C-alpha positions in Angstrom: -129.1 -161.7 47.5 -130.1 -158.9 45.1 -130.5 -156.4 47.9 -127.2 -157.1 49.6 -124.4 -154.6 49.1 -121.2 -155.6 47.2 -119.3 -155.7 50.6 -121.4 -158.7 51.5 -120.7 -160.6 48.3 -123.2 -159.2 45.8 -122.4 -157.9 42.4 -121.4 -154.2 42.4 -124.1 -151.7 41.3 -121.6 -150.5 38.6 -119.3 -152.7 36.5 -116.9 -149.9 35.9 -115.6 -147.2 38.3 -117.9 -144.1 38.6 -115.6 -141.1 39.1 -116.4 -138.3 41.5 -116.1 -135.8 38.7 -115.5 -135.8 35.0 -114.6 -132.8 32.9 -116.9 -131.7 30.0 -114.7 -130.9 27.0 -115.5 -130.2 23.4 -115.1 -132.8 20.7 -111.6 -132.9 19.4 -112.7 -132.1 15.9 -114.5 -129.0 17.1 -111.4 -127.8 19.0 -108.7 -128.9 16.5 -109.4 -126.0 14.0 -108.9 -123.4 16.7 -105.7 -125.2 17.9 -104.4 -125.1 14.4 -105.1 -121.4 14.3 -103.2 -120.9 17.6 -100.2 -122.8 16.3 -100.2 -121.0 13.0 -100.2 -117.6 14.7 -97.1 -118.4 16.8 -98.8 -116.6 19.7 -99.0 -119.1 22.5 -99.6 -116.7 25.5 -100.8 -113.2 26.0 -102.8 -113.3 22.8 -106.2 -112.5 21.4 -107.9 -115.6 22.7 -107.0 -114.7 26.2 -108.4 -111.2 25.8 -111.6 -112.6 24.2 -112.1 -115.0 27.1 -111.6 -112.3 29.7 -114.0 -110.0 27.9 -116.6 -112.7 27.7 -116.4 -113.6 31.4 -116.7 -109.9 32.4 -119.8 -109.5 30.2 -121.3 -112.8 31.4 -120.8 -112.1 35.1 -121.7 -108.4 34.9 -118.4 -107.0 36.2 -116.0 -104.5 34.8 -112.7 -106.5 34.9 -111.7 -110.1 34.5 -108.1 -111.2 34.6 -107.2 -114.8 33.6 -104.4 -116.4 35.5 -102.6 -119.7 35.6 -104.6 -121.1 38.6 -107.2 -120.1 41.2 -104.4 -120.3 43.7 -102.2 -117.8 41.8 -105.3 -115.6 41.4 -105.8 -115.6 45.2 -102.2 -114.8 45.8 -102.3 -111.8 43.4 -105.7 -110.7 44.7 -104.5 -110.7 48.3 -101.4 -108.8 47.3 -103.3 -106.3 45.1 -105.5 -105.4 48.1 -102.5 -104.8 50.3 -103.6 -107.2 53.0 -101.6 -107.1 56.2 -102.0 -108.3 59.8 -104.9 -110.8 60.3 -107.5 -112.1 57.8 -110.6 -113.9 59.0 -111.2 -117.0 56.9 -113.0 -120.4 57.3 -111.0 -123.5 58.0 -113.7 -125.5 56.2 -112.3 -124.7 52.8 -109.7 -125.9 50.3 -106.1 -125.5 51.5 -105.3 -122.9 48.8 -107.7 -120.4 50.3 -105.3 -120.2 53.3 -102.0 -121.1 51.6 -102.3 -117.9 49.5 -102.8 -115.9 52.7 -99.7 -117.2 54.2 -97.8 -116.6 51.0 -99.0 -113.0 51.1 -97.5 -112.6 54.6 -100.7 -112.4 56.7 -102.0 -114.5 59.5 -105.2 -116.5 59.0 -107.8 -116.2 61.8 -110.1 -119.2 61.5 -113.8 -118.7 62.0 -116.6 -121.3 62.0 -119.1 -122.1 59.3 -122.8 -122.6 59.4 -123.8 -126.2 59.9 -126.6 -126.0 57.3 -124.8 -124.1 54.6 -121.1 -125.0 55.2 -120.3 -121.4 54.5 -118.5 -118.9 56.7 -120.9 -117.8 59.5 -121.1 -114.0 59.5 -121.5 -113.8 63.3 -118.5 -116.1 63.8 -116.5 -114.0 61.3 -117.3 -110.8 63.2 -116.4 -112.4 66.5 -113.0 -113.4 65.1 -112.0 -109.8 64.1 -108.9 -108.5 65.9 -107.5 -105.0 65.9 -105.0 -106.1 63.2 -107.7 -107.6 60.8 -107.7 -106.1 57.3 -110.0 -108.5 55.5 -112.5 -111.3 55.5 -112.1 -114.1 53.0 -115.2 -116.3 52.4 -115.9 -119.2 50.1 -119.0 -120.2 48.2 -118.6 -123.7 49.5 -119.2 -126.4 46.8 -120.9 -123.7 44.8 -123.4 -122.6 47.5 -123.5 -118.8 47.6 -122.2 -117.4 50.9 -124.2 -115.1 53.1 -123.1 -112.1 51.0 -125.2 -109.3 52.4 -124.4 -110.2 56.0 -120.7 -110.5 55.3 -120.8 -107.1 53.5 -122.4 -105.5 56.6 -119.7 -107.0 58.8 -116.9 -105.8 56.5 -118.4 -102.3 56.2 -118.8 -101.9 60.0 -115.2 -102.8 60.5 -113.8 -101.1 57.4 -112.5 -104.5 56.0 -111.9 -105.8 52.5 -114.3 -108.7 51.5 -112.8 -111.2 49.1 -114.4 -114.4 47.9 -112.6 -117.7 47.0 -115.2 -118.6 44.4 -113.3 -121.7 43.1 -116.6 -123.6 42.9 -119.0 -120.8 42.1 -119.0 -119.9 38.5 -122.6 -120.2 37.6 -123.8 -119.6 41.1 -126.4 -116.9 41.7 -127.0 -114.8 44.8 -130.6 -113.6 44.8 -130.7 -114.3 41.1 -127.5 -112.3 40.4 -124.1 -113.6 39.6 -122.1 -113.8 42.9 -119.2 -112.0 41.2 -121.0 -108.7 41.4 -120.5 -108.5 45.2 -117.6 -107.8 47.5 -114.1 -106.5 46.5 -113.1 -109.5 44.2 -114.0 -113.0 43.3 -111.5 -115.7 42.3 -112.7 -118.6 40.2 -111.1 -122.0 39.4 -111.0 -123.5 35.9 -109.5 -126.9 36.7 -111.0 -130.2 35.3 -113.3 -130.7 38.3 -115.0 -127.3 37.7 -118.0 -126.2 35.4 -115.7 -124.1 33.2 -112.6 -126.0 32.3 -109.3 -124.6 31.0 -107.2 -127.6 31.9 -105.5 -125.5 34.5 -106.4 -121.9 35.2 -108.3 -119.4 37.2 -109.9 -116.0 36.7 -110.2 -112.9 39.0 -113.1 -110.5 38.6 -113.5 -107.1 40.2 -115.0 -103.7 39.7 -111.9 -102.0 41.0 -109.7 -100.7 38.2 -106.6 -100.3 40.5 -106.9 -103.8 41.8 -107.4 -105.2 38.2 -104.3 -103.4 37.0 -102.2 -104.7 39.9 -103.3 -108.2 39.2 -102.5 -107.9 35.5 -99.0 -106.6 36.3 -98.6 -109.1 39.1 -99.1 -112.0 36.7 -96.2 -110.7 34.7 -93.7 -110.8 37.6 -94.7 -107.3 38.6 -93.3 -106.0 35.3 -95.6 -103.5 33.6 -93.7 -103.7 30.3 -90.6 -101.5 31.0 -88.6 -104.5 32.5 -88.7 -102.8 35.9 -90.6 -104.8 38.5 -92.8 -102.4 40.4 -93.3 -105.1 43.0 -92.5 -108.8 43.4 -95.0 -110.6 41.2 -95.2 -114.1 39.8 -95.6 -115.8 36.5 -99.4 -116.5 36.4 -100.1 -116.1 32.7 -102.8 -118.3 31.1 -101.7 -119.8 27.7 -103.8 -119.3 24.6 -104.6 -123.0 24.4 -106.1 -122.9 27.9 -108.0 -119.8 27.1 -109.4 -121.3 24.0 -110.6 -124.4 25.9 -112.1 -122.2 28.6 -114.0 -120.1 26.0 -115.6 -123.4 24.7 -116.5 -124.5 28.2 -117.9 -121.1 29.1 -120.4 -121.4 26.2 -121.9 -124.4 27.9 -122.0 -123.0 31.4 -125.7 -122.5 31.8 -126.6 -125.9 30.6 -124.0 -127.4 32.9 -125.4 -125.6 35.9 -128.9 -126.7 35.1 -127.9 -130.4 34.7 -126.0 -130.3 38.0 -129.1 -128.9 39.7 -131.2 -131.6 38.2 -128.9 -134.3 39.5 -128.7 -132.6 42.9 -132.5 -132.4 43.1 -132.7 -136.1 42.2 -130.2 -137.1 44.9 -132.1 -135.1 47.5 -135.5 -136.5 46.6 -134.4 -140.0 46.3 -132.3 -140.0 49.6 -134.5 -137.7 51.6 -136.2 -140.5 53.5 -133.0 -142.4 54.3 -132.4 -142.1 58.0 -129.2 -140.3 59.1 -128.6 -138.4 55.9 -128.7 -134.6 55.5 -127.8 -132.1 52.8 -126.2 -128.7 52.3 -128.9 -126.1 52.4 -129.1 -123.5 49.6 -131.0 -120.4 50.8 -134.2 -119.4 49.0 -133.5 -117.2 46.0 -130.0 -118.5 45.5 -128.6 -121.0 43.0 -125.8 -123.3 43.7 -123.5 -124.4 40.8 -123.3 -127.7 42.5 -119.7 -128.1 41.7 -119.9 -130.8 44.3 -122.7 -132.7 45.9 -122.4 -133.8 49.6 -124.3 -135.7 52.1 -123.9 -135.5 55.9 -123.9 -138.9 57.6 -125.1 -139.3 61.1 -123.8 -142.7 62.0 -126.2 -143.4 64.8 -129.3 -142.9 62.5 -127.8 -144.3 59.3 -126.2 -147.3 60.9 -122.7 -146.8 59.4 -120.1 -144.1 59.9 -119.2 -141.8 57.0 -116.0 -143.8 56.5 -117.8 -147.1 56.5 -120.3 -145.8 53.9 -117.4 -144.6 51.8 -115.9 -148.1 51.9 -119.3 -149.7 51.0 -119.7 -147.4 48.0 -116.1 -148.1 46.9 -117.1 -151.8 46.7 -119.9 -150.7 44.4 -117.4 -149.1 42.2 -118.5 -145.6 43.2 -115.8 -142.9 43.9 -116.4 -140.5 46.8 -114.5 -137.8 48.6 -114.3 -136.4 52.1 -114.0 -132.6 51.5 -112.8 -131.1 53.8 -111.3 -133.6 56.1 -109.0 -132.6 57.7 -110.0 -128.9 57.7 -107.2 -126.5 57.1 -106.5 -125.7 60.8 -105.6 -129.3 61.4 -103.3 -129.6 58.5 -99.6 -129.6 59.3 -98.6 -126.4 57.6 -101.4 -124.4 59.3 -101.8 -126.0 62.6 -99.8 -123.2 64.3 -102.7 -120.9 63.5 -105.4 -123.2 65.0 -107.7 -121.8 67.6 -108.7 -123.5 70.7 -110.2 -127.0 70.2 -113.8 -125.9 70.9 -113.7 -122.8 68.7 -114.9 -124.5 65.4 -117.6 -127.0 66.4 -119.5 -126.9 63.1 -116.3 -127.2 61.1 -115.2 -130.3 63.1 -118.6 -131.9 62.8 -118.9 -131.4 59.1 -115.4 -132.6 58.5 -116.1 -135.8 60.3 -119.5 -136.5 58.6 -119.4 -135.1 55.1 -119.2 -137.4 52.0 -119.3 -136.3 48.4 -121.1 -138.3 45.8 -120.3 -138.2 42.0 -121.6 -135.3 40.0 -120.6 -133.7 36.7 -122.0 -131.5 34.0 -123.3 -134.2 31.6 -124.0 -136.9 34.2 -127.3 -138.8 33.5 -130.0 -139.6 36.1 -129.4 -143.4 35.6 -126.0 -143.0 37.2 -127.4 -141.0 40.1 -130.1 -143.6 40.6 -127.4 -146.3 40.8 -125.4 -144.3 43.4 -128.7 -143.9 45.4 -129.4 -147.6 45.2 -125.9 -148.3 46.6 -126.5 -145.9 49.5 -129.9 -147.3 50.2 -128.7 -150.9 50.4 -125.8 -149.9 52.5 -128.2 -148.4 55.1 -130.6 -151.4 54.9 -127.7 -153.8 55.5 -125.8 -151.6 57.9 -125.8 -154.1 60.7 -124.6 -156.9 58.6 -121.8 -154.7 57.1 -120.7 -153.7 60.6 -120.6 -157.3 61.7 -118.7 -158.4 58.7 -116.1 -155.6 59.2 -115.7 -156.6 62.8 -115.2 -160.2 61.9 -112.7 -159.3 59.3 -110.8 -157.2 61.8 -110.4 -160.1 64.2 -109.7 -162.7 61.5 
């Protein structure tokens, strides 16, 4: 009985729900004094704490300019606008919807290109093949924190005189050939939501070495108003409040330890689950470091014995939260289906979307929790036949 999964009547591995992610925030006592200072100043936005956070990020990532915004999505919107994108933009469909929604908001047409099956990142060859005469940019993502094929994408962009912008929502703390990813391409846009390594509550930050682009984003986050109450262009309200900037500054101080702990948990998962048939992992190329904002497994149902969805149900019974990012991929979502290519154009995207499953990981997660997750996965595989039989019986009951 002890080796049976919870779906077959055993006690769940965990008594309480294990979340997919959990934000790492400072102790309230540590944060309260700074909050009191913010309140006492009467400056709740556009203040010194925002400027300090921007300066610290720029220094930490080795870039000239960092502009904090209200969200990664607003940062993408302003970044696309600041680069004057028109016509077509090549972008993966295997990404979060905001990567593409911001393109549509900017008035350009997304051209979906496939990702590499091993890395889950935009395939440079597929990106080049998708370029049209109207293409003005390539937008790539560091998927789940795994650095994209930056040099290859730079070569493609330079050959075709295109902008290269990175949706880096997951990638603060990621390294490309031991260098912060932010130092490459035309701009990077990071997310600071509670599921990320640096947490502002809600927020994002755009980094670039282009002074003109940086200034356009600063003005754009103020409705396009540079201070003379005359909008130079149609911007938005994308300001980051002082409280959010203060929280983000605290979180940034712990970034390196957060990345290292996530890499330890990811390494444990891979070592423990490596011999389980039917499971594969996202590959990080030699010399790179993933932030492991997310940790995923790829489930081959024939070898594992259960489909991805069946495994997710089995883990839910063990009180383990999981996610299926990105299923459906963007090109199959209602708002963007009109941009979808032919059915056979994105085979790796479709395969990953149907097989990927994300396991819990966060910045102060301990190995004992990861071990319990692995135990649940292992006994789901070992009892796969019994689980399938029980599910069939329940369906016909």
